[in-house]
C-alpha positions as CSV (number, residue, x, y, z in Angstrom):
1,M,0.0,0.0,0.0
2,S,1.4,3.4,-0.9
3,E,1.7,6.3,1.5
4,F,-1.0,9.0,1.4
5,D,0.2,12.1,-0.5
6,A,-1.5,15.1,1.2
7,E,0.0,17.6,-1.1
8,R,-1.4,15.9,-4.2
9,Y,-4.8,15.8,-2.5
10,A,-4.5,19.5,-1.5
11,A,-3.4,20.5,-5.0
12,G,-6.5,18.9,-6.4
13,L,-8.7,20.8,-4.0
14,R,-7.0,24.1,-4.8
15,H,-7.5,23.4,-8.5
16,S,-11.2,22.6,-7.9
17,N,-11.7,25.7,-5.8
18,A,-10.0,27.9,-8.4
19,R,-12.3,26.6,-11.1
20,E,-15.4,27.2,-8.9
21,R,-14.2,30.8,-8.2
22,E,-13.8,31.4,-11.9
23,H,-17.3,30.0,-12.5
24,I,-18.8,32.2,-9.8
25,E,-17.1,35.3,-11.2
26,Q,-18.4,34.6,-14.7
27,R,-21.9,34.0,-13.4
28,L,-21.7,37.3,-11.4
29,K,-20.6,39.2,-14.6
30,D,-23.5,37.6,-16.5
31,A,-26.0,38.5,-13.8
32,H,-24.9,42.1,-13.8
33,I,-25.2,42.3,-17.6
34,E,-28.7,40.8,-17.3
35,A,-29.6,43.3,-14.6
36,V,-28.5,46.2,-16.7
37,R,-30.5,44.8,-19.7
38,L,-33.6,44.4,-17.6
39,I,-33.3,47.8,-16.1
40,Q,-33.0,49.3,-19.5
41,A,-36.1,47.4,-20.7
42,L,-38.1,48.6,-17.7
43,K,-37.1,52.2,-18.5
44,E,-38.1,51.9,-22.1
45,T,-41.3,49.9,-21.7
46,A,-42.7,50.8,-18.3
47,G,-41.3,54.2,-17.8
48,C,-39.4,53.2,-14.6
49,T,-37.0,55.8,-13.4
50,D,-35.3,53.9,-10.6
51,A,-34.3,50.4,-10.0
52,C,-32.7,48.6,-7.0
53,L,-30.5,45.5,-7.3
54,F,-30.0,43.8,-4.0
55,G,-28.8,40.5,-2.6
56,S,-25.7,38.5,-3.1
57,V,-25.3,39.5,-6.7
58,A,-25.5,43.2,-5.8
59,D,-22.8,43.0,-3.2
60,N,-20.7,40.3,-4.8
61,S,-21.1,38.0,-1.8
62,V,-22.0,34.9,-3.7
63,R,-19.9,32.1,-2.4
64,R,-21.3,29.0,-4.1
65,I,-23.6,28.3,-7.0
66,V,-25.9,25.4,-6.5
67,F,-27.6,23.8,-9.5
C-alpha cells in the first residue's frame, strides 16, 4: 500500500476551488449584464426611473452556485 500524499490531494482541492471561483465570477458578470439589460427594458417599456439591485449579486457576496 502506498503512502497518502496530502500535497497531491490539497493541489486537487486548490484546483477545484479555483475553477469554482472562476465559474462564480463569470456568473456574477453575466448576472450584472442581465440586470442592466432588464433595467433598460423597464425604463423603455414601463417608464421606470429607478431600480434597485439587492442580494448576493448586488454586493458580490455569492460564495457558491448550487444547481
